C-alpha positions as CSV (number, residue, x, y, z in Angstrom):
1,M,75.0,132.9,99.2
2,F,76.5,133.2,103.0
3,G,73.1,131.2,104.7
4,I,73.8,128.2,101.8
5,R,77.3,127.6,103.1
6,V,76.4,128.0,106.5
7,L,73.8,125.5,105.8
8,I,77.1,122.7,103.9
9,Y,79.0,123.6,106.7
10,L,76.7,122.7,109.3
11,I,75.3,119.5,107.3
12,G,79.5,118.6,106.9
13,I,79.8,118.8,110.8
14,G,76.7,117.1,111.9
15,L,77.9,113.8,109.5
16,V,80.5,114.2,111.3
17,I,79.4,114.2,114.4
18,W,76.6,111.3,113.2
19,I,79.3,108.4,111.9
20,L,81.3,109.6,115.0
21,V,78.3,108.7,117.4
22,R,77.6,105.6,115.1
23,L,81.4,104.5,115.7
24,A,81.1,104.6,119.5
25,K,77.5,102.3,120.2
26,S,79.0,99.8,117.7
27,P,78.9,96.8,118.8
28,R,82.7,95.4,120.5
29,V,84.2,92.2,119.7
30,E,85.0,90.8,122.7
31,Q,86.4,87.5,123.0
32,R,84.4,84.9,125.2
33,N,85.7,81.8,126.3
34,T,82.3,79.6,125.7
35,G,84.0,76.8,127.2
36,K,86.5,75.2,128.5
37,V,88.6,74.6,125.5
38,D,89.8,70.6,124.5
39,D,93.1,69.2,124.5
40,M,95.2,69.2,121.1
41,V,97.3,65.8,120.7
42,R,99.2,65.0,118.0
43,C,99.0,62.7,114.9
44,A,100.7,59.7,115.2
45,R,101.2,59.5,111.4
46,C,100.6,63.2,109.5
47,G,101.3,65.6,112.4
48,I,98.0,67.7,112.4
49,F,97.0,68.3,115.8
50,V,93.6,66.9,116.8
51,P,91.1,67.3,119.7
52,R,91.6,64.6,121.6
53,N,87.3,63.2,121.9
54,E,88.0,64.0,118.4
55,A,91.5,61.7,117.7
56,V,91.3,58.2,117.2
57,K,93.5,56.1,120.1
58,E,95.6,53.4,119.1
59,G,97.6,52.2,122.2
60,D,99.0,55.7,123.6
61,R,99.1,56.7,120.3
62,Y,96.4,59.5,118.8
63,Y,95.7,59.5,115.2
64,C,93.2,61.9,113.1
65,C,91.7,59.5,111.6
66,S,91.6,55.9,111.6
67,R,92.9,55.9,107.9
68,H,96.2,57.3,109.4
69,R,95.5,54.4,112.2
70,D,95.1,51.7,109.5
71,E,98.1,53.1,107.8
72,D,100.6,53.3,110.4
73,R,100.4,49.8,111.6
């Protein structure tokens, strides 16, 4: 009877150690900058921010889509 109790404790301790080792080896989430972030511009019609290279430009104003550019004329 005493041997089974010791065996259960050892299995429990081993399980806790295994979980701690797995957590320590888990891949860390690192914030990596994969490239330069493009400048953001605000749509003159709705106010949403879009990257400058995706925005539709009309004169000195930027729009999120051509529909908003046409509505603002």
